[in-house]
NUNU-234901 format. One record per atom (N, C-alpha, C): residue number from 1; residue in three letters; chain; atom name; x, y, z. Coordinates in pm, 1 decimal. Atoms other than C-alpha are relative to their C-alpha. Layout:
<recs>
> NUM / ALA / A / CA / X / Y / Z
...
</recs>
This chain:
<recs>
> 1 / MET / A / N / -91.6 / 104.1 / -48.0
> 1 / MET / A / CA / -1984.9 / -785.5 / 360.1
> 1 / MET / A / C / 65.8 / 90.0 / 137.5
> 2 / ARG / A / N / -57.5 / -63.2 / -111.0
> 2 / ARG / A / CA / -1865.9 / -717.4 / 726.8
> 2 / ARG / A / C / 124.0 / 101.8 / -3.9
> 3 / ILE / A / N / -114.0 / -64.6 / -2.0
> 3 / ILE / A / CA / -1619.6 / -446.8 / 782.3
> 3 / ILE / A / C / 122.8 / -55.1 / 28.5
> 4 / GLU / A / N / -92.3 / 57.6 / -21.7
> 4 / GLU / A / CA / -1418.5 / -673.6 / 960.2
> 4 / GLU / A / C / 106.9 / -104.1 / -109.6
> 5 / THR / A / N / -29.5 / 122.2 / 107.6
> 5 / THR / A / CA / -1395.5 / -920.7 / 664.4
> 5 / THR / A / C / 77.9 / 94.1 / -120.9
> 6 / ALA / A / N / -55.2 / -72.6 / 126.5
> 6 / ALA / A / CA / -1318.3 / -630.5 / 425.1
> 6 / ALA / A / C / 167.5 / 54.3 / 43.1
> 7 / ILE / A / N / -118.1 / -36.1 / -35.5
> 7 / ILE / A / CA / -1024.1 / -515.5 / 640.8
> 7 / ILE / A / C / 106.6 / -121.3 / -15.1
> 8 / GLY / A / N / -138.5 / 138.8 / -30.5
> 8 / GLY / A / CA / -876.1 / -894.2 / 719.6
> 8 / GLY / A / C / 11.3 / -26.6 / -191.6
> 9 / LYS / A / N / -62.3 / 30.9 / 109.5
> 9 / LYS / A / CA / -898.5 / -935.3 / 310.4
> 9 / LYS / A / C / 148.7 / 114.7 / -55.7
> 10 / GLN / A / N / -131.0 / -81.1 / 15.7
> 10 / GLN / A / CA / -668.8 / -609.1 / 272.6
> 10 / GLN / A / C / 128.9 / -33.0 / 89.4
> 11 / ILE / A / N / -126.0 / 52.1 / -121.4
> 11 / ILE / A / CA / -404.4 / -740.7 / 586.0
> 11 / ILE / A / C / 29.6 / -105.6 / -130.0
> 12 / ALA / A / N / -50.6 / 113.9 / 104.8
> 12 / ALA / A / CA / -391.6 / -1060.6 / 327.4
> 12 / ALA / A / C / 64.3 / 39.1 / -105.0
> 13 / ARG / A / N / -36.3 / 28.5 / 107.8
> 13 / ARG / A / CA / -347.6 / -939.5 / 14.6
> 13 / ARG / A / C / 148.7 / 119.5 / 18.7
> 14 / PHE / A / N / -145.8 / -27.9 / -51.6
> 14 / PHE / A / CA / -54.1 / -681.4 / 173.5
> 14 / PHE / A / C / 99.0 / -52.9 / 40.9
> 15 / ARG / A / N / -98.3 / 63.2 / -53.6
> 15 / ARG / A / CA / 107.2 / -944.0 / 362.3
> 15 / ARG / A / C / 52.8 / -57.6 / -107.4
> 16 / GLU / A / N / -42.5 / 98.7 / 109.3
> 16 / GLU / A / CA / 102.6 / -1176.3 / 46.1
> 16 / GLU / A / C / 85.2 / 95.8 / -98.5
> 17 / ALA / A / N / -88.1 / -85.1 / 49.9
> 17 / ALA / A / CA / 245.3 / -889.5 / -142.8
> 17 / ALA / A / C / 126.8 / 41.1 / 16.1
> 18 / ARG / A / N / -160.7 / -37.5 / -51.6
> 18 / ARG / A / CA / 551.1 / -824.8 / 89.0
> 18 / ARG / A / C / 37.7 / -123.7 / 35.8
> 19 / GLN / A / N / -75.7 / 147.1 / -0.4
> 19 / GLN / A / CA / 595.2 / -1236.9 / 69.9
> 19 / GLN / A / C / 39.8 / -17.2 / 178.1
> 20 / MET / A / N / -10.9 / -3.2 / -143.3
> 20 / MET / A / CA / 553.4 / -1211.9 / 473.3
> 20 / MET / A / C / -87.5 / -152.0 / -21.2
> 21 / SER / A / N / 96.4 / 117.9 / -47.0
> 21 / SER / A / CA / 413.3 / -1542.8 / 629.7
> 21 / SER / A / C / -61.9 / 69.0 / 104.6
> 22 / LEU / A / N / 111.2 / -54.6 / -116.7
> 22 / LEU / A / CA / 136.8 / -1531.7 / 893.4
> 22 / LEU / A / C / 101.2 / 49.6 / 144.2
> 23 / THR / A / N / -103.2 / -20.6 / -136.6
> 23 / THR / A / CA / 420.6 / -1537.2 / 1166.3
> 23 / THR / A / C / 61.2 / 128.3 / 16.7
> 24 / GLN / A / N / -110.0 / -116.8 / 10.4
> 24 / GLN / A / CA / 646.1 / -1282.0 / 1032.9
> 24 / GLN / A / C / -101.1 / 126.1 / 32.6
> 25 / LEU / A / N / 81.9 / -100.3 / -15.4
> 25 / LEU / A / CA / 340.7 / -1058.4 / 1024.8
> 25 / LEU / A / C / -22.4 / 52.9 / 157.4
> 26 / GLY / A / N / 40.6 / -20.7 / -135.4
> 26 / GLY / A / CA / 240.7 / -1133.6 / 1388.9
> 26 / GLY / A / C / 143.4 / 32.8 / 92.2
> 27 / GLU / A / N / -136.5 / -35.9 / -74.1
> 27 / GLU / A / CA / 601.6 / -1105.6 / 1496.3
> 27 / GLU / A / C / 30.0 / 173.1 / -27.1
> 28 / ALA / A / N / -53.4 / -136.8 / 53.3
> 28 / ALA / A / CA / 641.6 / -773.5 / 1323.6
> 28 / ALA / A / C / -103.1 / 118.2 / 121.4
> 29 / MET / A / N / 119.9 / -85.0 / -90.8
> 29 / MET / A / CA / 300.4 / -636.6 / 1518.7
> 29 / MET / A / C / 82.5 / 6.1 / 139.1
> 30 / GLY / A / N / -19.9 / -14.3 / -137.6
> 30 / GLY / A / CA / 482.9 / -674.1 / 1853.7
> 30 / GLY / A / C / 102.8 / 110.4 / -7.4
> 31 / GLN / A / N / -67.3 / -94.4 / -9.2
> 31 / GLN / A / CA / 715.3 / -396.2 / 1754.4
> 31 / GLN / A / C / -32.7 / 118.4 / 32.1
> 32 / TYR / A / N / 74.1 / -192.2 / -32.1
> 32 / TYR / A / CA / 446.9 / -112.4 / 1798.4
> 32 / TYR / A / C / -138.2 / -68.1 / 113.8
> 33 / LEU / A / N / 88.0 / 53.3 / -101.6
> 33 / LEU / A / CA / 214.1 / -370.3 / 2017.0
> 33 / LEU / A / C / 92.4 / -43.7 / 123.1
> 34 / ASP / A / N / -48.6 / 50.3 / -123.9
> 34 / ASP / A / CA / 267.4 / -476.9 / 2386.8
> 34 / ASP / A / C / 55.5 / -138.9 / -23.8
> 35 / ARG / A / N / -69.7 / 119.0 / 25.4
> 35 / ARG / A / CA / 318.8 / -817.4 / 2233.3
> 35 / ARG / A / C / -41.3 / 4.8 / -134.6
> 36 / PRO / A / N / 27.3 / 38.6 / 118.9
> 36 / PRO / A / CA / 317.1 / -960.4 / 1906.9
> 36 / PRO / A / C / -122.5 / -120.0 / -2.3
> 37 / TRP / A / N / 94.2 / 58.7 / -10.8
> 37 / TRP / A / CA / 49.4 / -1124.8 / 1760.7
> 37 / TRP / A / C / 7.6 / -163.7 / -56.1
> 38 / SER / A / N / -46.7 / 130.2 / 32.1
> 38 / SER / A / CA / 33.3 / -1498.3 / 1712.9
> 38 / SER / A / C / -33.9 / -53.2 / -140.4
> 39 / ARG / A / N / 36.9 / 62.9 / 129.9
> 39 / ARG / A / CA / 4.6 / -1703.1 / 1374.0
> 39 / ARG / A / C / -145.9 / -9.9 / 9.2
> 40 / GLN / A / N / 105.9 / 12.9 / -12.5
> 40 / GLN / A / CA / -340.1 / -1774.0 / 1474.8
> 40 / GLN / A / C / -82.2 / 128.7 / 13.5
> 41 / ALA / A / N / 61.2 / -140.9 / 28.7
> 41 / ALA / A / CA / -449.4 / -1412.7 / 1542.5
> 41 / ALA / A / C / -9.7 / 56.3 / -138.9
> 42 / VAL / A / N / 5.0 / -27.8 / 130.7
> 42 / VAL / A / CA / -332.9 / -1324.0 / 1224.9
> 42 / VAL / A / C / -115.7 / -70.1 / -143.4
> 43 / HIS / A / N / 72.7 / 72.6 / 89.5
> 43 / HIS / A / CA / -530.1 / -1596.8 / 1039.2
> 43 / HIS / A / C / -132.7 / 59.2 / 39.2
> 44 / GLN / A / N / 138.9 / -34.7 / -31.8
> 44 / GLN / A / CA / -803.8 / -1472.6 / 1228.8
> 44 / GLN / A / C / -72.7 / 110.7 / -42.4
> 45 / ALA / A / N / 23.0 / -192.2 / 46.6
> 45 / ALA / A / CA / -778.1 / -1081.2 / 1112.3
> 45 / ALA / A / C / 14.6 / -26.9 / -119.3
> 46 / GLU / A / N / 19.8 / -12.2 / 122.0
> 46 / GLU / A / CA / -751.9 / -1183.6 / 786.0
> 46 / GLU / A / C / -136.2 / -91.7 / -63.1
> 47 / ARG / A / N / 126.6 / 59.8 / 28.9
> 47 / ARG / A / CA / -1062.1 / -1396.9 / 789.5
> 47 / ARG / A / C / -124.8 / 60.1 / 63.0
> 48 / GLY / A / N / 108.2 / -84.7 / -53.9
> 48 / GLY / A / CA / -1282.5 / -1112.3 / 958.4
> 48 / GLY / A / C / -56.8 / -17.4 / 108.0
> 49 / ARG / A / N / 86.4 / 31.1 / -121.0
> 49 / ARG / A / CA / -1313.7 / -1271.8 / 1261.4
> 49 / ARG / A / C / 80.4 / 38.8 / 127.9
> 50 / ARG / A / N / -0.8 / -102.4 / -104.0
> 50 / ARG / A / CA / -1181.7 / -1021.5 / 1487.0
> 50 / ARG / A / C / -26.6 / 167.0 / 6.3
> 51 / ALA / A / N / 12.2 / -150.9 / 25.4
> 51 / ALA / A / CA / -1234.6 / -627.1 / 1538.6
> 51 / ALA / A / C / 129.9 / 40.6 / 65.0
> 52 / PHE / A / N / -154.5 / -79.5 / -23.4
> 52 / PHE / A / CA / -934.9 / -411.5 / 1571.3
> 52 / PHE / A / C / 32.4 / 119.6 / 80.8
> 53 / THR / A / N / -16.1 / -125.9 / -46.6
> 53 / THR / A / CA / -837.6 / -158.3 / 1786.2
> 53 / THR / A / C / 101.9 / 121.1 / -76.2
> 54 / ALA / A / N / -50.9 / -125.4 / 80.2
> 54 / ALA / A / CA / -687.2 / 216.0 / 1680.9
> 54 / ALA / A / C / 160.7 / -81.9 / 19.3
> 55 / ALA / A / N / -160.3 / 33.7 / -33.4
> 55 / ALA / A / CA / -341.7 / 79.7 / 1810.4
> 55 / ALA / A / C / 23.5 / -111.3 / -101.0
> 56 / GLU / A / N / -20.1 / 109.4 / 85.1
> 56 / GLU / A / CA / -364.7 / -245.1 / 1598.4
> 56 / GLU / A / C / 22.2 / 55.1 / -160.2
> 57 / MET / A / N / 47.8 / -93.0 / 124.4
> 57 / MET / A / CA / -494.2 / -30.2 / 1300.4
> 57 / MET / A / C / 157.9 / 58.0 / -33.4
> 58 / ALA / A / N / -84.6 / -70.3 / 32.9
> 58 / ALA / A / CA / -200.1 / 175.6 / 1315.1
> 58 / ALA / A / C / 158.3 / -73.6 / -20.7
> 59 / ALA / A / N / -106.8 / 133.6 / -2.7
> 59 / ALA / A / CA / 44.9 / -139.7 / 1362.4
> 59 / ALA / A / C / 4.3 / -82.7 / -122.5
> 60 / LEU / A / N / -3.5 / 58.3 / 142.3
> 60 / LEU / A / CA / -77.6 / -303.5 / 1060.4
> 60 / LEU / A / C / 26.2 / 91.4 / -97.8
> 61 / ALA / A / N / -11.9 / -68.3 / 121.6
> 61 / ALA / A / CA / -53.1 / -14.7 / 845.9
> 61 / ALA / A / C / 151.5 / 36.1 / 31.2
> 62 / LEU / A / N / -130.4 / 7.2 / -52.6
> 62 / LEU / A / CA / 295.8 / 26.6 / 1006.1
> 62 / LEU / A / C / 79.7 / -97.3 / -95.6
> 63 / VAL / A / N / -44.9 / 145.8 / 25.5
> 63 / VAL / A / CA / 394.1 / -317.2 / 962.0
> 63 / VAL / A / C / 21.2 / -17.1 / -172.9
> 64 / LEU / A / N / 20.8 / 66.1 / 133.6
> 64 / LEU / A / CA / 252.1 / -368.3 / 600.4
> 64 / LEU / A / C / 37.4 / 133.5 / -120.5
> 65 / GLU / A / N / -49.2 / -128.7 / 97.9
> 65 / GLU / A / CA / 406.2 / -12.3 / 472.2
> 65 / GLU / A / C / -146.6 / 64.1 / -99.6
> 66 / THR / A / N / 107.3 / -55.8 / 51.6
> 66 / THR / A / CA / 57.3 / 118.9 / 408.5
> 66 / THR / A / C / -61.4 / 102.1 / 55.0
> 67 / SER / A / N / 73.5 / -119.8 / -77.1
> 67 / SER / A / CA / -216.9 / 391.3 / 495.7
> 67 / SER / A / C / -80.4 / -69.1 / 85.6
> 68 / VAL / A / N / 100.6 / 37.8 / -62.2
> 68 / VAL / A / CA / -473.9 / 317.7 / 772.2
> 68 / VAL / A / C / -109.9 / -49.3 / -115.7
> 69 / PRO / A / N / 119.8 / 25.7 / 104.7
> 69 / PRO / A / CA / -740.7 / 390.8 / 496.6
> 69 / PRO / A / C / 23.6 / -103.1 / -115.4
> 70 / ALA / A / N / 11.7 / 88.7 / 73.1
> 70 / ALA / A / CA / -614.9 / 158.6 / 264.1
> 70 / ALA / A / C / 3.8 / -136.6 / 62.6
> 71 / LEU / A / N / 36.6 / 136.5 / -54.5
> 71 / LEU / A / CA / -667.1 / -131.6 / 474.6
> 71 / LEU / A / C / -138.6 / -1.0 / 7.9
> 72 / PHE / A / N / 153.5 / 6.4 / 4.0
> 72 / PHE / A / CA / -1023.3 / -28.1 / 459.7
> 72 / PHE / A / C / -67.2 / -4.4 / -156.1
> 73 / LEU / A / N / 61.7 / 21.4 / 133.5
> 73 / LEU / A / CA / -1060.8 / -40.7 / 84.6
> 73 / LEU / A / C / -89.8 / -105.6 / -26.6
> 74 / THR / A / N / 89.3 / 140.0 / 70.4
> 74 / THR / A / CA / -1295.2 / -294.1 / -73.1
> 74 / THR / A / C / -82.6 / 33.2 / -121.9
> 75 / ASP / A / N / 37.1 / 0.0 / 100.6
> 75 / ASP / A / CA / -1462.4 / -377.4 / -358.2
> 75 / ASP / A / C / -150.8 / -16.8 / -35.7
> 76 / GLU / A / N / 200.1 / 25.5 / -25.7
> 76 / GLU / A / CA / -1850.5 / -433.1 / -207.4
> 76 / GLU / A / C / -55.2 / 67.6 / -59.9
> 77 / ALA / A / N / 129.4 / -111.1 / 17.9
> 77 / ALA / A / CA / -2118.3 / -286.2 / -312.1
> 77 / ALA / A / C / -57.5 / 42.1 / 93.2
> 78 / GLN / A / N / 6.9 / -86.1 / -115.0
> 78 / GLN / A / CA / -2167.9 / -201.7 / 63.5
> 78 / GLN / A / C / 65.5 / -87.1 / 59.0
> 79 / VAL / A / N / -57.2 / 68.9 / -96.1
> 79 / VAL / A / CA / -2026.9 / -270.4 / 378.3
> 79 / VAL / A / C / -71.2 / 14.6 / 140.6
> 80 / ASP / A / N / 75.9 / -3.7 / -131.2
> 80 / ASP / A / CA / -2215.5 / -374.9 / 674.0
> 80 / ASP / A / C / 75.4 / 26.2 / 158.3
> 81 / LEU / A / N / -63.0 / -32.8 / -97.4
> 81 / LEU / A / CA / -2155.8 / -232.6 / 993.3
> 81 / LEU / A / C / -124.4 / -78.7 / 129.2
> 82 / PRO / A / N / 64.7 / 111.7 / -61.7
> 82 / PRO / A / CA / -2308.6 / -403.8 / 1314.9
> 82 / PRO / A / C / -147.9 / 31.0 / 8.2
> 83 / SER / A / N / 145.2 / 7.0 / 25.8
> 83 / SER / A / CA / -2660.5 / -239.0 / 1268.9
> 83 / SER / A / C / -74.8 / 52.3 / -134.6
> 84 / ALA / A / N / 71.5 / -66.8 / 128.5
> 84 / ALA / A / CA / -2667.9 / -97.9 / 922.9
> 84 / ALA / A / C / 113.8 / -35.6 / -72.8
> 85 / ALA / A / N / -82.0 / 41.3 / 111.2
> 85 / ALA / A / CA / -2543.9 / -152.4 / 589.7
> 85 / ALA / A / C / 58.0 / 158.3 / -101.7
> 86 / VAL / A / N / 4.4 / -152.8 / 75.3
> 86 / VAL / A / CA / -2336.3 / 162.0 / 401.6
> 86 / VAL / A / C / 49.2 / -44.9 / -136.1
> 87 / SER / A / N / -20.5 / 17.1 / 153.3
> 87 / SER / A / CA / -2325.6 / 193.5 / 32.9
> 87 / SER / A / C / 164.6 / 5.6 / -31.1
> 88 / ALA / A / N / -156.9 / 3.0 / 12.0
> 88 / ALA / A / CA / -1995.0 / 152.8 / -126.5
> 88 / ALA / A / C / 41.5 / 185.1 / -22.4
> 89 / GLN / A / N / -54.1 / -141.2 / 7.5
> 89 / GLN / A / CA / -2024.6 / 541.4 / -233.3
> 89 / GLN / A / C / 32.5 / 68.6 / 132.3
> 90 / ASP / A / N / -23.4 / -39.7 / -141.5
> 90 / ASP / A / CA / -2072.9 / 635.0 / 134.4
> 90 / ASP / A / C / 118.9 / -40.4 / 44.6
> 91 / TYR / A / N / -131.1 / 82.8 / -34.2
> 91 / TYR / A / CA / -1790.3 / 382.9 / 227.7
> 91 / TYR / A / C / 117.0 / 71.4 / -3.9
> 92 / ARG / A / N / -112.5 / -39.3 / 53.6
> 92 / ARG / A / CA / -1560.6 / 525.9 / 9.4
> 92 / ARG / A / C / 8.5 / 168.4 / 54.0
> 93 / GLY / A / N / 40.8 / -138.5 / -87.0
> 93 / GLY / A / CA / -1681.1 / 881.2 / 142.1
> 93 / GLY / A / C / 88.7 / 10.7 / 114.7
> 94 / ILE / A / N / -62.4 / -37.0 / -139.4
> 94 / ILE / A / CA / -1563.3 / 822.5 / 515.4
> 94 / ILE / A / C / 157.3 / -39.4 / 8.1
> 95 / LEU / A / N / -168.2 / 39.6 / 8.2
> 95 / LEU / A / CA / -1190.2 / 710.6 / 397.1
> 95 / LEU / A / C / 30.4 / 115.4 / -20.1
> 96 / LEU / A / N / -73.0 / -131.5 / 51.7
> 96 / LEU / A / CA / -1150.7 / 1081.8 / 276.9
> 96 / LEU / A / C / -24.2 / 78.6 / 135.8
> 97 / TYR / A / N / 17.7 / -112.5 / -74.1
> 97 / TYR / A / CA / -1102.2 / 1356.5 / 510.2
> 97 / TYR / A / C / -21.5 / 122.6 / -101.5
> 98 / ALA / A / N / 33.2 / -137.6 / 59.6
> 98 / ALA / A / CA / -1273.3 / 1660.2 / 389.5
> 98 / ALA / A / C / -67.2 / 113.2 / 62.6
> 99 / GLY / A / N / 52.9 / -119.1 / -62.3
> 99 / GLY / A / CA / -1293.8 / 1894.7 / 633.9
> 99 / GLY / A / C / 67.6 / 139.0 / -35.5
> 100 / ASP / A / N / -78.0 / -120.7 / 4.3
> 100 / ASP / A / CA / -1187.9 / 2244.7 / 641.9
> 100 / ASP / A / C / 128.1 / 64.3 / 88.7
> 101 / ASP / A / N / -84.5 / -45.6 / -85.5
> 101 / ASP / A / CA / -975.0 / 2281.2 / 923.1
> 101 / ASP / A / C / 145.4 / -30.9 / -29.9
> 102 / ALA / A / N / -114.5 / 45.2 / 69.3
> 102 / ALA / A / CA / -665.2 / 2086.7 / 748.6
> 102 / ALA / A / C / 0.6 / -16.4 / -106.6
> 103 / PRO / A / N / 5.0 / 28.0 / 173.2
> 103 / PRO / A / CA / -549.6 / 2077.0 / 431.0
> 103 / PRO / A / C / 31.6 / -146.8 / -13.5
> 104 / LEU / A / N / -14.9 / 143.4 / 62.0
> 104 / LEU / A / CA / -539.6 / 1727.7 / 257.5
> 104 / LEU / A / C / 116.4 / -12.3 / -44.0
> 105 / ASP / A / N / -106.0 / 41.6 / 79.0
> 105 / ASP / A / CA / -236.6 / 1582.8 / 195.1
> 105 / ASP / A / C / 9.0 / -62.2 / -131.3
> 106 / GLY / A / N / 38.7 / 58.4 / 121.8
> 106 / GLY / A / CA / -368.0 / 1398.4 / -113.5
> 106 / GLY / A / C / 18.3 / -158.7 / -13.7
> 107 / ILE / A / N / -63.6 / 144.3 / -48.9
> 107 / ILE / A / CA / -225.1 / 1059.5 / 21.6
> 107 / ILE / A / C / -121.0 / -102.3 / -29.6
> 108 / ASP / A / N / 149.3 / 79.8 / -15.2
> 108 / ASP / A / CA / -585.4 / 921.6 / 77.1
> 108 / ASP / A / C / -74.3 / -19.4 / -116.2
> 109 / GLU / A / N / 73.3 / -25.6 / 133.5
> 109 / GLU / A / CA / -708.9 / 1066.5 / -240.1
> 109 / GLU / A / C / 22.9 / -39.3 / -100.3
> 110 / LEU / A / N / -49.0 / 92.5 / 135.0
> 110 / LEU / A / CA / -496.3 / 908.9 / -462.5
> 110 / LEU / A / C / 12.2 / -137.8 / 32.1
> 111 / LEU / A / N / 34.7 / 111.3 / -34.9
> 111 / LEU / A / CA / -544.5 / 580.0 / -286.3
> 111 / LEU / A / C / -134.5 / -44.1 / -44.1
> 112 / VAL / A / N / 123.1 / 12.5 / 17.0
> 112 / VAL / A / CA / -885.8 / 593.8 / -337.8
> 112 / VAL / A / C / -25.6 / -4.2 / -160.1
> 113 / ALA / A / N / 0.0 / -42.5 / 116.4
> 113 / ALA / A / CA / -837.5 / 718.2 / -682.1
> 113 / ALA / A / C / 23.5 / -128.2 / -84.6
> 114 / LEU / A / N / -65.9 / 87.1 / 102.2
> 114 / LEU / A / CA / -596.0 / 465.1 / -820.0
> 114 / LEU / A / C / -100.1 / -153.1 / 45.9
> 115 / HIS / A / N / 68.9 / 127.9 / -50.0
> 115 / HIS / A / CA / -848.0 / 156.2 / -619.9
> 115 / HIS / A / C / -117.5 / 60.4 / -130.6
> 116 / ASP / A / N / 104.2 / -40.8 / 91.6
> 116 / ASP / A / CA / -1106.9 / 348.3 / -872.7
> 116 / ASP / A / C / 51.7 / -26.1 / -129.1
> 117 / ILE / A / N / -71.7 / 7.4 / 129.7
> 117 / ILE / A / CA / -886.6 / 336.6 / -1179.6
> 117 / ILE / A / C / 10.0 / -142.8 / -13.7
> 118 / ARG / A / N / -68.0 / 174.4 / -8.3
> 118 / ARG / A / CA / -767.9 / -23.8 / -1111.2
> 118 / ARG / A / C / -189.5 / -47.2 / -71.2
> 119 / HIS / A / N / 133.4 / 71.0 / 52.6
> 119 / HIS / A / CA / -1177.6 / -115.9 / -1162.0
> 119 / HIS / A / C / -68.5 / 38.3 / -114.5
> 120 / ILE / A / N / 39.5 / -31.5 / 138.7
> 120 / ILE / A / CA / -1218.2 / 87.5 / -1484.2
> 120 / ILE / A / C / 75.8 / -42.9 / -82.6
> 121 / LEU / A / N / -111.2 / 94.4 / 78.2
> 121 / LEU / A / CA / -907.6 / -70.3 / -1634.8
> 121 / LEU / A / C / -25.9 / -149.2 / 12.8
> 122 / ALA / A / N / 99.7 / 107.8 / -11.0
> 122 / ALA / A / CA / -1072.9 / -388.5 / -1550.6
> 122 / ALA / A / C / -66.9 / -74.3 / -72.5
> 123 / ARG / A / N / 124.1 / 37.9 / 92.7
> 123 / ARG / A / CA / -1356.8 / -369.6 / -1768.0
> 123 / ARG / A / C / 39.3 / -59.7 / -98.9
> 124 / PRO / A / N / -22.8 / 96.0 / 124.4
> 124 / PRO / A / CA / -1372.0 / -606.7 / -2055.8
> 124 / PRO / A / C / 34.6 / 100.6 / -103.1
> 125 / ALA / A / N / -28.9 / -57.9 / 97.6
> 125 / ALA / A / CA / -1401.7 / -361.2 / -2290.3
> 125 / ALA / A / C / 123.7 / 86.8 / 1.0
> 126 / LEU / A / N / -125.5 / -48.2 / 25.2
> 126 / LEU / A / CA / -1139.3 / -150.3 / -2182.6
> 126 / LEU / A / C / 157.7 / -91.5 / -3.1
> 127 / GLU / A / N / -100.1 / 108.4 / 38.8
> 127 / GLU / A / CA / -895.1 / -482.2 / -2147.7
> 127 / GLU / A / C / 5.5 / -28.1 / -159.8
> 128 / ARG / A / N / -58.0 / 27.1 / 175.9
> 128 / ARG / A / CA / -955.5 / -531.2 / -2533.0
> 128 / ARG / A / C / 28.3 / 103.4 / -81.2
> 129 / LEU / A / N / -66.5 / -126.6 / 39.6
> 129 / LEU / A / CA / -838.6 / -195.4 / -2606.7
> 129 / LEU / A / C / 112.6 / 3.9 / 53.5
> 130 / ALA / A / N / -121.2 / 3.6 / -43.0
> 130 / ALA / A / CA / -572.2 / -220.9 / -2418.2
> 130 / ALA / A / C / 99.3 / -124.3 / -42.6
> 131 / LYS / A / N / -86.1 / 100.3 / 86.7
> 131 / LYS / A / CA / -482.0 / -563.4 / -2579.6
> 131 / LYS / A / C / 35.7 / 50.7 / -151.7
> 132 / ILE / A / N / -5.9 / -61.8 / 192.3
> 132 / ILE / A / CA / -567.0 / -406.4 / -2970.3
> 132 / ILE / A / C / 135.5 / 93.1 / 12.0
> 133 / GLU / A / N / -96.3 / -92.6 / -3.4
> 133 / GLU / A / CA / -332.2 / -115.4 / -2839.9
> 133 / GLU / A / C / 175.1 / -46.5 / -4.4
> 134 / ARG / A / N / -124.2 / 75.1 / -18.6
> 134 / ARG / A / CA / -29.2 / -350.8 / -2749.9
> 134 / ARG / A / C / 12.4 / -56.0 / -145.7
> 135 / VAL / A / N / -26.6 / 45.6 / 112.9
> 135 / VAL / A / CA / -82.0 / -520.7 / -3046.0
> 135 / VAL / A / C / 50.2 / 73.8 / -129.8
> 136 / ALA / A / N / -49.0 / -93.2 / 99.0
> 136 / ALA / A / CA / -75.8 / -252.4 / -3269.6
> 136 / ALA / A / C / 145.3 / 64.6 / 25.4
> 137 / ALA / A / N / -159.1 / -51.8 / -40.7
> 137 / ALA / A / CA / 217.4 / -134.3 / -3100.8
> 137 / ALA / A / C / 113.4 / -83.3 / -54.0
> 138 / GLU / A / N / -90.5 / 103.4 / 44.8
> 138 / GLU / A / CA / 389.9 / -438.5 / -3171.6
> 138 / GLU / A / C / 23.3 / -36.6 / -178.1
> 139 / VAL / A / N / -8.9 / -7.6 / 118.5
> 139 / VAL / A / CA / 319.3 / -428.3 / -3524.2
> 139 / VAL / A / C / 47.7 / 122.4 / -81.6
> 140 / ALA / A / N / -77.3 / -120.6 / 0.0
> 140 / ALA / A / CA / 435.3 / -76.2 / -3570.0
> 140 / ALA / A / C / 135.9 / -4.9 / 11.7
> 141 / ASP / A / N / -109.1 / 18.6 / -8.3
> 141 / ASP / A / CA / 753.5 / -158.2 / -3421.4
> 141 / ASP / A / C / 46.1 / -110.4 / -84.2
> 142 / GLY / A / N / -85.4 / 95.1 / 74.3
> 142 / GLY / A / CA / 800.5 / -461.7 / -3610.3
> 142 / GLY / A / C / 9.5 / 53.0 / -193.8
> 143 / ALA / A / N / 19.5 / -83.0 / 128.3
> 143 / ALA / A / CA / 710.8 / -237.7 / -3947.2
> 143 / ALA / A / C / 134.0 / 103.9 / -21.7
> 144 / ALA / A / N / -96.8 / -118.7 / 5.2
> 144 / ALA / A / CA / 959.8 / 13.2 / -3842.6
> 144 / ALA / A / C / 135.1 / -28.3 / -37.9
</recs>
């Protein structure tokens, strides 16, 4: 999957979670950029049909009340850059700052960890165990 497509999917997911229309997101972008995005520009971004400037990424994170690294998260096995594919593991690694010069605030690590936990919990065996646990709790509550 192209990196722009991965980002676009996240933009759409965050926008829908906040119950924003394409037009509302575009207008909100105008608070941080020279001008708002049109409905069509938002649509193109969500479809992965445009590149993003650093200012646009920052504005998207602010408008969608998230972080820039969260906009880059994807479930894909690899992410395609213009001349190379990057594995999911290497891609997740670049989303975290691991330098010695500044302390980590933990938010980026938490976002990636929550993303990974969501995938673990979505595995069919774990879903069945969670259902069994819920049923057992209901039975126990009913017997008490």
